Each structure stands twice: as structure tokens, then as C-alpha cells.
C-alpha positions in Angstrom: 0.0 0.0 0.0 1.5 3.3 -1.0 1.2 6.2 1.4 -1.8 8.3 0.2 -1.7 12.1 0.1 -5.4 12.5 -0.3 -7.3 13.1 2.9 -9.0 10.0 4.2 -11.7 9.6 6.9 -10.7 6.8 9.2 -12.2 5.3 12.4 -9.9 3.2 14.5 -10.5 1.0 17.5 -8.5 -1.1 20.0 -9.9 -4.1 21.7 -11.9 -3.3 24.8 -10.1 -4.0 28.1 -12.1 -6.1 30.5 -13.4 -4.1 33.5 -12.2 -6.4 36.3 -8.5 -5.6 36.6 -5.7 -3.2 35.9 -3.8 -2.5 32.7 -0.4 -4.3 32.4 2.4 -4.1 29.9 1.0 -6.9 27.8 -2.1 -4.9 27.2 -0.1 -1.8 26.3 1.4 -3.5 23.2 -1.9 -3.1 21.5 -2.8 0.4 22.7 0.7 1.8 22.0 0.7 0.2 18.5 -2.7 1.7 17.7 -1.9 5.1 19.1 1.3 5.4 17.1 -0.6 4.5 13.9 -3.3 7.0 14.6 -0.9 9.8 15.4 1.1 9.0 12.2 -2.0 9.0 10.0 -3.1 12.3 11.6 0.4 13.7 11.1 0.1 12.8 7.4 -3.0 15.0 7.2 -5.8 12.4 7.4 -8.9 12.7 9.5 -8.6 10.0 12.1 -10.9 9.2 15.0 -9.8 6.8 17.7 -12.4 5.3 20.1 -12.4 2.6 22.7 -14.3 1.5 25.9 -14.2 -0.7 28.9 -15.8 -4.2 28.3 -18.1 -4.0 31.3 -20.4 -7.0 31.2 -20.4 -10.7 32.2 -20.5 -13.1 35.1 -16.9 -12.5 36.0 -17.6 -8.8 36.7 -20.8 -9.6 38.6 -18.9 -12.0 40.8 -15.9 -9.6 41.3 -18.3 -6.9 42.4 -20.0 -9.3 44.8 -16.6 -10.3 46.3 -15.7 -6.6 46.7 -19.1 -5.9 48.4 -20.1 -3.3 45.8 -22.5 -3.1 42.9 -21.4 -4.0 39.4 -21.9 -0.4 38.4 -19.5 0.7 41.1 -17.0 -2.0 40.1 -16.8 -0.9 36.5 -16.7 2.8 37.3 -13.7 2.3 39.6 -11.9 0.2 37.0 -12.7 2.6 34.2 -11.2 5.5 36.0 -8.0 3.5 36.7 -7.8 2.4 33.0 -8.1 5.9 31.8 -5.4 7.1 34.2 -3.1 4.3 33.0 -3.7 5.1 29.3 -3.2 8.8 29.8 0.1 8.1 31.6 1.4 6.4 28.4 0.0 9.2 26.1 -2.7 7.0 24.6 -4.8 9.7 23.0 -8.4 8.4 22.5 -10.9 10.7 21.0 -13.4 9.0 23.2 -13.1 6.3 25.9 -16.5 5.0 27.0 -18.1 1.9 28.5 -20.1 -1.0 27.0 -22.6 -0.4 29.9 -24.1 2.6 28.2 -27.5 3.5 26.8 -25.9 3.8 23.3 -24.6 0.3 23.5 -27.9 -1.1 24.8 -29.8 0.6 21.9 -27.4 -0.5 19.2 -27.1 -4.1 20.5 -30.9 -4.5 20.6 -31.2 -2.9 17.2 -28.7 -5.3 15.6 -30.2 -8.3 17.3 -33.8 -7.3 16.2 -32.6 -6.9 12.6 -30.9 -10.3 12.7 -34.0 -11.9 14.2 -36.2 -10.3 11.6 -33.9 -11.7 8.8 -34.1 -15.2 10.2 -30.6 -15.4 11.6 -31.7 -16.2 15.2 -33.0 -19.5 16.5 -33.5 -21.1 19.9 -32.8 -24.6 21.3 -32.7 -26.2 24.8 -29.2 -26.6 26.2 -28.2 -28.7 29.2 -25.8 -27.0 31.5 -24.3 -27.5 35.0 -26.2 -25.4 37.5 -24.9 -24.3 40.9 -27.8 -24.6 43.3 -26.1 -22.7 46.1 -25.1 -19.7 43.9 -28.3 -20.0 41.8 -26.6 -19.7 38.4 -25.5 -21.7 35.4 -21.8 -22.3 35.4 -19.6 -21.2 32.6 -16.8 -23.7 31.8 -14.2 -21.8 33.8 -16.3 -22.0 36.9 -16.6 -25.8 37.0 -14.0 -28.5 37.5 -14.0 -32.3 37.8 -12.3 -35.5 36.5 -11.5 -35.7 32.8 -14.0 -38.2 31.1 -11.1 -39.5 29.0 -8.1 -40.0 31.2 -9.6 -39.4 34.7 -7.2 -36.6 35.6 -8.6 -34.6 38.5 -9.3 -30.8 38.8 -9.8 -30.3 35.1 -11.9 -27.4 33.7 -15.2 -27.8 32.0 -14.0 -27.6 28.4 -10.7 -29.4 28.0 -8.2 -31.5 29.9 -4.8 -30.0 30.6 -3.3 -33.5 31.0 -4.5 -35.4 27.9 -5.7 -32.4 25.8 -9.2 -33.9 25.3 -12.1 -31.6 24.7 -15.5 -32.2 26.0 -18.7 -30.6 27.4 -18.8 -29.7 31.0 -21.7 -32.0 31.5 -19.4 -34.9 30.7 -17.0 -34.3 33.6 -16.9 -37.0 36.3 -17.5 -35.8 39.9 -17.9 -32.1 38.9 -17.8 -29.3 41.4 -18.4 -25.6 41.3 -15.3 -23.5 41.9 -17.6 -20.8 43.2 -19.2 -22.7 46.0 -17.5 -26.1 46.1 -20.9 -27.7 45.7 -21.9 -30.4 43.3 -23.8 -28.9 40.4 -26.8 -30.4 38.8 -27.7 -30.7 35.1 -30.4 -28.3 34.2 -32.0 -27.5 30.8 -32.5 -23.9 29.6 -33.6 -22.3 26.3 -30.7 -20.5 24.6 -30.6 -18.1 21.7 -28.2 -18.7 18.8 -26.9 -16.7 15.9 -26.9 -18.8 12.8 -23.3 -18.2 11.8 -23.1 -21.0 9.1 -25.6 -19.0 7.0 -22.8 -16.5 6.5 -20.1 -19.1 5.4 -20.1 -17.9 1.7 -20.0 -14.2 2.7 -17.2 -14.7 5.2 -15.1 -16.8 2.9 -15.3 -14.0 0.3 -14.9 -11.2 2.9 -11.8 -12.7 4.5 -10.1 -13.1 1.0 -10.4 -9.4 0.3 -6.9 -7.9 -0.2 -5.5 -6.2 2.8 -8.4 -7.3 5.1 -6.4 -9.7 7.2 -2.7 -10.7 7.7 -1.8 -13.9 5.9 -1.3 -15.9 9.2 -4.8 -14.9 10.3 -6.3 -15.8 7.0 -4.7 -19.2 7.1 -6.1 -19.8 10.6 -9.5 -18.8 9.4 -9.2 -21.2 6.5 -8.7 -24.0 9.0 -11.9 -23.0 10.7 -13.8 -22.8 7.5 -12.7 -26.3 6.6 -13.8 -27.6 10.0 -17.2 -26.0 9.5 -18.7 -23.0 11.2 -21.1 -23.6 14.1 -24.0 -21.6 15.4 -23.0 -19.1 18.1 -24.7 -19.2 21.5 -25.5 -15.5 22.2 -27.6 -15.8 25.4 -27.0 -16.2 29.1 -29.4 -16.8 31.9 -30.1 -14.7 35.0 -28.4 -13.7 37.2 -26.1 -11.9 34.7 -24.7 -8.4 34.4 -25.6 -7.2 30.9 -28.4 -6.2 28.6 -31.6 -8.1 28.3 -32.5 -9.7 25.0 -35.6 -8.0 23.6 -38.7 -9.7 22.1 -38.6 -12.8 24.4 -42.0 -14.5 24.9 -44.1 -13.3 27.8 -43.6 -15.4 31.0 -40.1 -16.6 29.8 -37.3 -16.1 32.3 -35.0 -13.1 31.5 -32.3 -13.8 29.0 -29.2 -11.6 28.5 -26.8 -11.0 25.7 -23.6 -12.9 26.1 -20.8 -10.4 26.7 -19.2 -11.1 23.3 -22.3 -9.9 21.5 -22.4 -6.4 22.9 -18.7 -5.9 23.4 -17.8 -5.2 19.7 -21.0 -3.2 19.4 -19.2 -1.1 22.0 -17.0 0.3 19.2 -20.1 1.7 17.5 -21.6 2.9 20.8 -18.4 4.8 21.8 -18.3 6.5 18.4 -22.0 7.3 18.6 -21.5 8.9 22.0 -18.7 11.0 20.5 -20.9 12.0 17.6 -23.6 13.3 19.9 -21.0 15.6 21.6 -19.1 16.7 18.5 -21.4 16.7 15.5 -19.7 13.9 13.7 -22.0 11.9 11.4 -22.5 8.4 12.8 -24.2 7.1 9.6 -21.4 8.4 7.4 -19.0 5.9 9.1 -21.4 3.0 9.7 -23.8 2.9 6.8 -23.6 0.0 4.4 -22.0 1.9 1.5 -19.7 4.1 3.6 -16.6 5.4 1.9 -14.8 5.9 5.2 -12.3 3.4 6.6 -12.7 1.2 9.7 -9.7 -0.5 11.4 -9.7 -2.8 14.4 -6.5 -3.4 16.3 -6.7 -6.6 18.4 -4.8 -9.5 19.9 -4.5 -12.7 18.0 -6.4 -14.6 20.7 -9.7 -12.9 19.8 -9.6 -13.2 16.0 -12.5 -15.6 15.9 -14.9 -13.0 17.4 -13.6 -10.1 15.2 -13.1 -11.8 11.9 -16.2 -14.1 11.9 -18.9 -13.2 14.3 -18.5 -9.5 14.1 -18.5 -9.0 10.3 -21.4 -11.5 10.0 -23.4 -9.6 12.6 -22.8 -6.3 10.8 -23.6 -7.8 7.4 -26.8 -9.4 8.6 -27.9 -6.2 10.3 -27.2 -4.0 7.3 -24.1 -2.1 8.6 -20.7 -1.7 7.0 -17.9 -4.2 7.8 -14.3 -3.4 8.9 -11.8 -2.3 6.2 -9.2 -4.4 7.9 -8.4 -6.2 11.2 -4.9 -5.8 12.4 -3.9 -8.6 14.9 -0.7 -8.6 17.0 1.1 -11.2 19.1 1.7 -11.4 22.8 4.4 -9.9 25.0 7.1 -11.8 26.8 9.5 -10.3 29.2 13.2 -11.3 29.2 12.2 -14.1 26.8 9.6 -15.7 29.1 5.9 -15.4 29.9 5.2 -12.5 32.2 5.6 -13.8 35.8 4.4 -12.3 39.1 7.0 -14.3 41.0 9.8 -13.0 38.9 8.4 -9.4 39.0 7.9 -9.3 35.2 4.1 -9.2 35.4 4.3 -5.4 35.4 1.3 -3.2 35.7 1.1 0.1 33.9 0.9 2.0 37.1 4.0 0.2 38.5 6.0 1.1 35.4 5.0 4.7 35.6 6.2 4.9 39.2 9.7 4.4 38.0 10.2 5.0 34.2 9.5 7.4 31.4 6.5 6.0 29.4 8.1 7.1 26.2 11.0 4.7 26.8 8.4 1.8 26.4 6.7 3.5 23.5 10.0 3.6 21.6 11.1 0.1 22.5 7.7 -1.4 21.5 7.9 0.5 18.2 11.4 -0.8 17.5 10.0 -4.3 17.8 6.6 -4.0 16.2 5.8 -4.9 12.6 2.6 -5.8 10.6 3.0 -9.5 11.6 1.3 -11.4 14.4 4.5 -12.5 15.9 5.0 -12.2 19.7 7.4 -9.5 20.8 9.9 -9.6 23.7 10.7 -6.9 26.2 14.3 -7.7 27.1 15.0 -5.3 30.0 18.7 -5.1 29.4 18.2 -4.5 25.7 15.5 -2.0 26.6 17.9 0.0 28.6 20.7 -0.2 26.0 18.4 0.7 23.0 16.8 3.7 24.7 20.1 5.1 26.0 21.8 4.5 22.6 19.1 5.6 20.2 17.2 8.3 22.0 19.7 9.8 24.4 23.0 8.9 22.6 21.9 9.6 19.1 18.8 11.8 18.7 18.8 14.1 21.8 22.5 14.3 21.6 22.3 16.2 18.3 20.4 19.0 19.9 22.5 19.1 23.1 25.7 19.2 21.0 24.5 22.1 18.9 22.2 24.4 20.8 24.8 25.7 23.2 27.0 27.1 20.5 24.0 28.8 18.7 23.0 30.5 22.0 26.5 31.4 23.1 27.8 32.7 19.8 24.6 33.8 17.9 22.0 34.7 20.5 20.0 31.7 19.4 19.8 32.6 15.7 20.5 29.9 13.1 22.5 30.7 9.9 20.9 32.3 6.9 22.2 29.6 4.5 22.5 25.9 4.6 26.1 24.6 4.5 25.2 21.0 3.5 22.0 21.1 1.4 22.6 17.6 -0.1 22.7 15.9 3.3 19.5 17.5 4.4 17.8 16.7 1.1 18.6 13.0 1.8 17.1 13.2 5.3 14.0 14.9 3.9 13.7 12.4 1.1 13.8 9.5 3.6 10.6 10.9 5.0 8.6 9.2 2.2 9.9 5.8 3.2 9.3 6.5 6.9 5.7 7.6 6.2 5.1 4.5 4.2 6.5 2.3 7.0 4.2 4.0 9.5 1.2 3.5 7.3 2.1 -0.2 6.8 2.4 -0.6 10.6 6.1 -1.5 10.1 7.2 0.6 13.0 10.5 -1.3 13.5 11.4 -0.4 10.0 10.5 3.2 10.6 12.7 3.4 13.7 15.6 1.9 11.8 15.3 4.5 9.0 15.0 7.3 11.6 18.1 6.1 13.5 20.0 5.9 10.2 19.2 9.6 9.7 20.4 10.3 13.3 23.7 8.5 12.5 24.2 10.8 9.5 23.7 13.8 11.7 26.1 12.7 14.4 28.6 11.7 11.7 28.4 15.1 10.2 29.0 16.8 13.6 31.9 14.5 14.4 33.5 15.2 11.0 33.2 19.0 11.3 34.0 19.2 15.0 32.2 22.5 16.0 33.9 22.4 19.4 37.3 22.6 17.7 36.2 25.3 15.3 34.8 27.3 18.3 38.2 27.1 20.0 39.7 28.6 16.9 37.2 31.4 16.9 35.5 30.3 13.7 32.1 31.2 14.9 30.5 31.5 11.5 31.5 27.9 10.6 30.3 26.7 14.0 26.9 28.4 13.3 26.8 26.7 9.9 27.5 23.2 11.2 25.1 23.5 14.1 22.4 24.9 11.8 22.6 21.8 9.6 22.6 19.6 12.7 19.5 21.3 14.2 17.7 21.2 10.9 18.2 17.4 10.8 17.1 17.2 14.5 13.9 19.0 13.4 13.2 16.4 10.8 13.9 13.6 13.3 11.4 15.1 15.7 8.8 15.1 12.9 9.5 11.5 12.1 9.5 10.4 15.8 6.4 12.4 16.9 3.9 9.6 16.5 6.1 7.4 18.8 7.3 10.1 21.3 4.6 12.8 21.5 5.9 14.4 24.7 9.5 14.6 23.5 8.3 15.9 20.2 6.3 18.6 21.9 9.2 19.7 24.1 11.4 19.7 21.0 8.8 21.8 19.1 9.0 24.5 21.7 12.8 24.4 21.7 12.9 24.7 17.9 10.2 27.4 18.0 8.1 25.9 15.3 4.3 25.7 15.1 3.7 22.1 14.2 5.5 18.8 13.5 3.2 17.5 10.7 4.9 15.3 8.2 4.5 17.9 5.5 6.6 20.4 7.4 9.7 18.2 6.9 10.4 20.3 3.8 10.6 23.5 5.9 14.1 24.8 6.4 15.0 26.6 9.6 17.2 29.4 8.3 17.8 32.8 10.0 15.5 31.3 12.6 15.3 32.0 16.3 15.4 28.9 18.6 14.6 28.9 22.3 16.9 28.0 25.2 17.7 24.4 25.3 16.7 22.3 28.3 17.6 18.6 28.7 15.0 16.6 26.7 15.5 13.0 28.0 17.6 11.3 30.6 19.2 7.9 30.4 17.5 4.7 31.6 19.0 3.7 34.9 19.4 0.1 35.9 18.4 0.8 39.5 15.0 2.1 38.4 14.3 -1.0 36.4 15.2 -3.1 39.4 13.0 -1.0 41.6 10.1 -1.6 39.2 10.6 -5.3 39.3 10.9 -5.3 43.1 7.6 -3.3 43.4 5.9 -5.9 41.1 7.2 -8.7 43.4 6.1 -6.7 46.5 2.6 -6.4 45.0 2.4 -10.2 44.6 3.6 -10.7 48.1 1.0 -8.3 49.5 -1.7 -10.1 47.5 -0.6 -13.5 48.7 -0.4 -12.4 52.3 -3.9 -11.0 52.3 -5.5 -14.1 50.8 -6.5 -16.1 54.0 -8.2 -18.7 51.9 -5.1 -20.0 50.2 -3.7 -23.3 51.6 0.0 -23.5 52.3 2.0 -25.4 49.7 5.2 -27.3 50.3 8.4 -25.5 49.5 10.5 -26.8 46.6 13.7 -28.5 47.7 17.0 -28.5 46.0 16.0 -31.9 44.4 12.9 -30.4 42.9 11.9 -27.5 40.7 9.0 -25.2 41.4 6.0 -24.8 39.2 7.4 -21.4 38.1 10.5 -23.1 36.8 8.5 -25.6 34.8 6.2 -22.8 33.5 9.2 -21.2 31.9 9.4 -24.0 29.3 7.1 -23.4 26.3 6.4 -26.6 24.3 4.3 -26.6 21.2 3.0 -29.2 18.7 5.1 -29.1 15.5 4.6 -30.6 12.1 7.7 -31.9 10.4 7.8 -30.3 7.0 11.2 -31.7 6.0 14.0 -33.6 7.6 17.5 -34.2 6.2 21.0 -35.3 7.2 23.6 -32.5 7.8 26.7 -32.9 5.6 29.8 -33.0 7.8 27.8 -33.8 11.0 27.2 -37.5 11.6 24.9 -37.0 14.6 22.7 -34.2 13.3 19.4 -34.1 11.5 18.0 -30.8 10.2 14.3 -30.2 10.6 11.9 -27.6 9.2 9.0 -27.3 11.6 5.6 -25.7 11.3 4.5 -24.6 14.8 1.7 -22.3 13.6 3.9 -19.2 13.1 4.3 -17.1 9.9 7.3 -19.0 8.8 8.8 -22.5 9.6 11.5 -22.9 12.3 14.9 -24.5 11.6 15.9 -27.0 14.3 18.9 -29.3 14.5 18.7 -32.5 16.6 21.4 -35.1 17.4 19.3 -38.2 16.6 20.8 -39.0 13.1 22.0 -42.5 14.1 18.6 -43.5 15.4 16.4 -42.4 12.4 16.2 -42.3 8.7 15.2 -38.7 8.0 12.3 -39.5 5.6 10.6 -41.6 8.4 10.0 -38.4 10.4 8.6 -36.2 7.6 4.9 -35.5 8.2 5.0 -36.5 11.8 3.8 -34.4 14.8 6.5 -33.8 17.4 7.0 -31.6 20.5 9.2 -28.6 20.1 10.5 -26.4 22.9 10.0 -23.0 21.4 11.4 -20.5 23.9 15.0 -21.6 23.9 17.4 -18.8 22.9 18.4 -19.4 19.2 21.7 -21.3 19.1 24.3 -20.5 16.5 25.9 -23.7 15.2 28.5 -24.4 12.5 25.8 -25.5 10.1 23.2 -22.8 10.9 21.0 -21.5 13.7 18.8 -23.9 15.6 15.5 -22.2 16.7 14.2 -24.8 19.2 14.6 -28.3 20.5 12.7 -31.5 19.6 11.8 -33.7 22.6 13.1 -37.2 22.7 13.0 -40.0 25.3 16.3 -41.7 26.2 16.7 -45.3 27.4 19.9 -47.4 27.5 21.6 -44.9 25.2 18.8 -44.9 22.5 16.9 -41.8 21.7 13.3 -42.0 20.6 11.5 -38.9 19.3 8.2 -38.2 21.2 5.6 -38.5 18.5 2.0 -37.1 18.8 -1.2 -38.2 17.2 -1.9 -36.7 13.7 -5.1 -35.1 15.2 -3.1 -32.8 17.4 -3.4 -29.2 16.2 -0.3 -27.5 15.0 0.9 -24.8 17.3 -1.1 -26.1 20.3 0.7 -25.4 23.6 1.5 -28.4 25.9 0.6 -27.6 29.5 
């Protein structure tokens, strides 16, 4: 997609955070990514509106409020205020941040449902579920445990077994019990309302194929679901439930409520409608069937099913426009591992803000983010090094090295002529590629291009040595060199402004310019008065990172100490490992695409493994004397996927295949062909 110069009207959303807990760094990957894209598109001159809301309905919120001794309305209001404070702390600039528990959302949800019902897309059928007689409610799968009906493992949840990976209905569990009351639930029948998703199979297959609609990895995953066959979607829940009542139910029938995932995406529309009522924006212009505006959803890869199947089908069936594109992202790891409370790497947004500049994280995430759905890693040592090197050592250093000479020798006035126009022309020309990278959500590429420009500026300063010229009294030459440097700094601040809005604003005041829109990169600051220079950014200090981690651990300790209902657990001895150690190992189902011997290495086989990522992984395994390579092609194996890549003589190994050893013989652990590729072993 080529960066467009014509003004576009764009509506952008991020997934709605659930209103039962605080924002953490894993959440912020999405909101920072979206905010950078929105700011970049605005800086290019487009009309962009960014809305979001708290996802405020469901049994979990009802129970959380009950546990806290407050009403659900009080619960969601308190959490919403905390969410908004966290987002503001990271400069996430929503045009409207709302709640799904709103009159606009109730009206729109009921309107969409009524239209779907009138068109014949809603039906009912009786469903048998486990019912907690003590709590007086039907149990969702996560609130019931029992013995696996396949292998007999105890304490398994109501949808799948973590031991043998079997899937089943909660009613099939042996000796089930409610995790809410510890009582034995009973099977009870209830009428449920269903959205007939299979009727939209043809539409969805066509819609998902549209160029630019989905990333290739997401489209491939959807193709698997299409092949398996779409199923009707249960959209109702029984009382008690915190949500909106389903309209048009027969008289005398117990109250039915919309399942939270029906009204949650409608919350995008409701938040925008609320904004329209306050600003005069035209709701229909953006949501009518033939709208010429653009609609983009930024979401995590774990909720693709709802956004790429249910949501467009609902919109199509109700006569509204569908999204222009859905942009999915991966998860966040910290120091190469899943976020961990015990290690202090499950870091809440508020905890981070207690210790570190939010723009450090915005830049680091940007340097890692691309248009793919791959997970990104926050390596805290690399984080410190990259911020200190790129932002402080390269970018801010340009201004700090130059501003003093201009103020001391020239009363803050830049030269009338440009000493090196060719260099600045190259920096300005690079803006086209940077703008394109932003538009394509290739933020890591944008940051690389920007830092290459910063390197050119520092190289120019080093080559011309204004400090030496100043000692020689050559003040005109010093002014000329520093004018070039500060003009490059001006362009860098334009390019970085979507990522670093506060730094850019402080730089704008220092440079004494009106705006940092992308179009102003062609402006030359000549015979121009700059303001006094104040330090723009300090270095990341290791002790502040350590303090952040310690506070995260302290938060866990406080939570654990206050939980009187937890039973004491035996301490791990030197001969054992704790569950946290085991949890560090990530194992996934891998499909062997190819296997071959390695020339010059008698013990090695080279594998190409599909583990459900955008591209196969290359793995070496020392099992050559036990297997003919062709016998392993097409098999399902277990791959340890979070080992650091190992550079070997014959290439880089990106994982480890599990084998069992007995009496010196290695046997690869093979899995049934039915095991889904990329499934995580727990």
C-alpha cells in the first residue's frame, strides 16, 4: 500500500479491556501500537478518530463486584477510572473512551439483534448445563472442575483436559464441582438463543479473502476454521447476569441476557455514537452499508474468531458496513519468558509509571513491532541499551551538542544559509519511506530508518568538530555546522512524533516551530530563532528497572499475604523444581515439513518445523544414528520454542525436539496426527 496524500476519513478502535482488573504491559502493546498508527496518520493529514471503551459486562464482573461488596456499576466505574489514568500516563490519545454499559450500546445491541432476528438469523434450542444450586446460576466452563472423562485426571476445567488435551462438554465431567461454592452442580436445561453463523459461510469466505483485510497468518487460521465448518453461536446467558436483556422474548419466559461477546464489539459503535452526539460527527457516514470511510480494528491474535467471523457476520446481517481491515498482534514476553508475578515481570502500567518514562516503552515497543502477528519480547537489558543508545545517545545528543553554540555565539539565531543542502535533502527524502513504514504498521522499519538519519547527523557533527572550530574562533563555521545539525534534528522530531509525542512537543517548543506535521519536513529553519535548550530526555538507569521489578514482586507478596483462603504449599527442595521453573518451558505441537542429514555432522538431522507461526522454524537434533530422516517427515512432534536461538557451525537452531532416552537410545516423542499445529502443551 502506497502512502496516500489524499485526505482519508478513518475510524480506529483497539480491543476493549475487561473491567475487572488493571492494565499491564502486555495490554499496552496493542494500545501503543494503535496510538502510534493513529498519530502517524493524523500527522500525514488524514482525518482519524480513535475510540475505545471498557468491556463492562459478564458473570466475572458480577462475581468480582460481589466479592468486593459493591454493585457491578461501582465496580466498572472504579476500574474505568484506573484504566483511563493508565492510558493517559502512556499518552494513549483516545478521541473517546467509553463503556459498554451505556445507553448507546444497549440501543445498538438490541437494534442489531432485532434486525438479525427479523432476517431469520436467530433461533433457539434447549441446552443442558451445569447449575450451581447454592449460587443460583448456570456455570460457565471456567467455573466448574472435575475429573476428565477420557483420562480421569482430577481438577480439570469444563471444556478441556490439561493432561491429555481432550475436549468435552462440562456435563461430561466426572464428579464435577463448582469453583464458586465447592458444591456439586446439577444438570439443568435452559432455552438458549443462537446466531446462525453457518448461513454466512459464503459471505465470510469471500470477505476474508479481500486484499488487505487480514494478515496472511490470520487468513490461514480462518481457512482451517472454514474447513472444519462454522457452528451456530450461543449469544444468550441466563439470569443472574450483568448485561443487557434480550428483547422480544416471549411473555412469561425467564429473563435472557446478551452474552458479553455480542455487545462488546458493538461497543465500538456505541463509543463512536457517544462521540458523535457531543461533537457533531455523522454516525451514519461511518457505519452505513456503502460508507466510503475506513474502519480499522487493532486486536490481539487470541480474539480473532470473534472479530473476523462473528462481528462482520453480525454487521452484514444487520445491514451495517464491515471493517476495512483487522490488524492482529502477538503477545508480550519479558526477558524471553511469559510474564511472571513471582519474577516481578508481570508489570502493571501504574507500576511502570512509578519508575520509568512512558516514552521509553513506546519507543522500545515501536522498535519491535511490525505488521505481523509474531510475539514481541521486552528484554529489559536490551530495553535500557536501546533507549540510551538511540534516543539519548543519538537523537537528543544532536540538539544538546549544537544548541549551546548557537545561543553562546549567535544569540539563538540559526544561519541564513544551509552549509550542506545535499545531506538535508537526503534526510527529507527519507521521510517518504518513513511515512510508508508507519502506514504499513512496520514501526520497527520506521525506527531503523530514523536512526540511520540520526547517525548521519552525528557523523556530520563528528566530521566537522564544531567544538574545535569554536576554540579557533571560527564562529561562522560553528553556526553553519550547528544549523545543519539542528535542521536534521527538526526532521527527526517530525518522524518520531507519533512514537514520542511528549519529547516531540518539548522539541517543538525548543525549535520554536508551530507544528510537526509530516508535510513540514520540507521546511528549512534558516535565519530562525530557537529557544533556550533544556535537557529533553535522561538515560534509563538500571536501579529504576530493578525497583520496578521489586515493586511488582512486592505487589504479589501483598496479595498473597492478604489471601487467607489459600492453603500453604510445600516449598520446593534442591532436588525439585517449582512450578514457576516448569512454567518457563514453552512446548508446542510441531509438524515436520522436512528432515535431512547434515553434511559434515554425523549426529545431526536438520528439521523444518511448522509450529503455527508465519514461517517455519529451523531446528537441529542429534538423533541421526537412530532415524532415517524420511521416516519423520509429516509427523507431529513436540518442540521447545522459547529456547534462545543457538548459532551452530551448520546454521541457527531455533528450538529443540523432545526425545526420550533409554539405554543410550533416543526416541522422538511423536504425537497423534489429530493434534493441532501450534497447540501449547501444558
